[in-house]
C-alpha positions, 0 to 999 in steps of 0.5 A, spaced: 238 610 565 237 603 565 234 603 572 233 610 575 233 608 582 237 612 587 242 607 588 244 607 580 244 614 580 249 614 585 253 608 581 253 613 575 255 619 579 261 615 582 263 613 576 263 620 572 267 622 579 272 617 577 273 619 570 273 626 571 279 624 576 283 620 571 282 625 565 287 630 570 283 636 568 287 642 569 281 647 569 274 648 572 270 652 568 263 654 568 259 657 562 252 661 562 248 663 557 244 668 562 237 666 558 234 660 557 235 655 552 236 648 551 240 642 552 241 641 545 243 648 544 248 649 550 251 642 547 252 646 541 255 651 544 260 647 548 263 644 542 263 650 538 267 654 545 272 648 545 274 648 537 275 656 538 279 655 544 283 649 540 284 654 534 287 660 539 291 656 542 294 650 537 292 654 530 288 653 525 290 646 524 288 644 530 282 640 528 288 635 525 292 634 531 290 628 535 285 628 541 291 627 546 294 634 543 288 638 544 283 640 549 280 634 552 274 633 558 267 634 560 261 638 561 255 637 566 250 641 564 245 644 569 239 647 570 236 646 563 230 649 564 231 656 567 238 659 567 242 653 563 249 653 564 255 647 564 261 646 568 266 643 565 272 640 567 278 641 563 284 639 560 287 644 556 294 644 551 300 646 555 300 653 553 304 657 557 304 664 554 296 663 554 291 667 559 286 662 559 281 665 563 281 672 559 281 666 553 275 663 555 271 669 558 272 672 550 270 666 546 264 665 551 262 671 549 262 671 542 258 665 542 253 668 547 253 675 547 250 675 554 254 670 557 258 669 563 264 665 564 268 662 571 275 659 570 279 656 576 284 652 576 284 645 579 287 642 585 282 637 587 279 634 581 274 629 585 272 635 589 269 639 583 266 633 579 263 632 586 260 638 585 259 638 577 255 631 578 250 634 584 244 634 579 245 626 577 243 625 584 235 627 581 230 623 578 229 627 573 237 628 570 237 626 563 244 623 561 244 629 555 247 633 561 253 630 560 258 632 554 264 629 552 269 633 549 271 628 545 264 627 541 265 633 537 272 631 535 272 627 528 278 622 530 
């Protein structure tokens, strides 16, 4: 961050809250590893998780679909030194027959073995985004703690 001031961090936080609202997410997902880990490993796991979800929801050619038809959203990684976990505001593809809560738990468990999930529908994206961005108020916040799902997409 160019200027790590209280005002600068608040502007950044406000921008991410607005961005999350504009994405119109339909789910709030928390992914925890229940162990120590680092930021880059958590980012890698998030990318794998999103790919696994899309494959399950969209079929084996999920990666050839345009971004607008795939899972999209933003994750905020917290507690990078102890009990690392990520809060995600996600817009899953419309798949009425899928139990996204169960699928989330199953796929994350396959990736982490001891990990836990929390899945909730979103009714107030701004409020949830405010909760997810709370660590941005800290001087020690690292921009790499924000993960856009689209950063894993090839097109």
